[in-house]
C-alpha angles and dihedrals in degrees: 000000000000090000091051091050093051093047091046090053090049092051093044095057092085101029121114110213132195112200118190122190130143097196106087096204093049090043094054093046096047093044090057089054093047093049089065087071108018119048093181109064128154114204126214125182100210142003095271091050090046094051092048092050091046093054093041091052090054093049092051099042105022089231137085131243112273091227137011119203116188143167117235103218109062137139124248092018125010123225096254094053089049091047091050091053092046092051089052087062096039117018091189096054111133110226130182118198123207111212147161123244094251095062098087096140090052091050092054091051091046091055091049091050091054104255111173101216149342138237116201117220130269086046114223120207095238092048090050092051094048095049094043092046093055095047092043090058090054093047092047093049091050092049090049092052093045091050093051093045088054091048091049091050091051091047091049092051090048092050092047090052092049091047092052091048092050091046090050092049090049091051092050091047091050091050091047090051091051091050091051092047089049091053091049091047093049089050090054091049092050090064092060114103096193110075094189092050090046092054090048091051090046094056094045101037114125090223091061091048090053090050092052089053090048091050094053097043101037113024112017095083090052091048090052091049092049090048091055092048092048091048092052091049094050092049090051090051092049090051089054098034094142093063111025112200113235089213091059090049090052090049090054090051092052094048096045089047091053091046092051091047091056092048090050089066091069125072095217093056100052096111093045091047093049092049092048091050091050089050090048091052089054091047090052102040110025124082117237117256116267093234109092092206091056090049090051091049090051094056094040088055089045090054089050089051090052089053090055090045089056092052089049091052090053089053090052091059091067092060089222107156091208091062103046094086099024095108099034095103093050094047094043090051091050093051093047090050092049091048092051093047091048091049088047094241120153112283124169108238092222089060095054098076098027098122 
């Protein structure tokens, strides 16, 4: 018994208890016994008072009482009605009912509700210790499991975050490596005196084939996703052409910049990447023309460019080397035209929609 008492005191140090009893004499006597094990006890004088304090405790602390101890027979609201309402809010709530021997029908209902244990009045000290000890073991085990589940969830989230950071660094390193390899490859090509032979070597070089494979497996899905996001943003701007949102313009800049950065990692897209970056710089830094019709033409042409960009992406999926640069001239021309219009340089109107 002494071991049980010591363990019960150890468990009870952190427990939050709600004790509900309408009889003042019984309440004072039982509270003294409970205080030997539980220093943190909230007192309620009837079922209604107990339910209100239970719900208020949850609102203030975002947690439930560890244990509810309640008499059955009380005015205003009896203990079983209160227990039933409490279990509606927290189906796992441990509840001990104090009862007299002649309350058999109440005991049956209490069991059906899901009450965890009973204390028979008048409450003897040994009975109190045995019942509280058993239920305290259950409460302690549950708290231990909940704590470790929470720790595991935090650890899982932390590991996922680290994994994503490592994956992102690896992706950036791979892209940097491709950029460096591209620069080296271009340097080698620049030493060739025979342009035709250079182009032949370029199209058949194993390095280029490896880059095409990398593009399809590693970056094409991201390019397609960026393309869809850019298309949606442009359509939204066209639909509100009279008052272009600066936020939408900033979104376009970010997405085009990311698109150009990915292209820059591949030797065969250097010209396209440079032109897209130049266009993005204009988009970010230059003011739009004052003429509304010119602004409308800019974004209509930009939407046309996005359509061609989508066709080009579909060609990339095939991995056919002959198609990877087939639309470069058209897309580069479109971007140059848009850049000139945006910068209010002379552009022949018949050339704007010549695609």
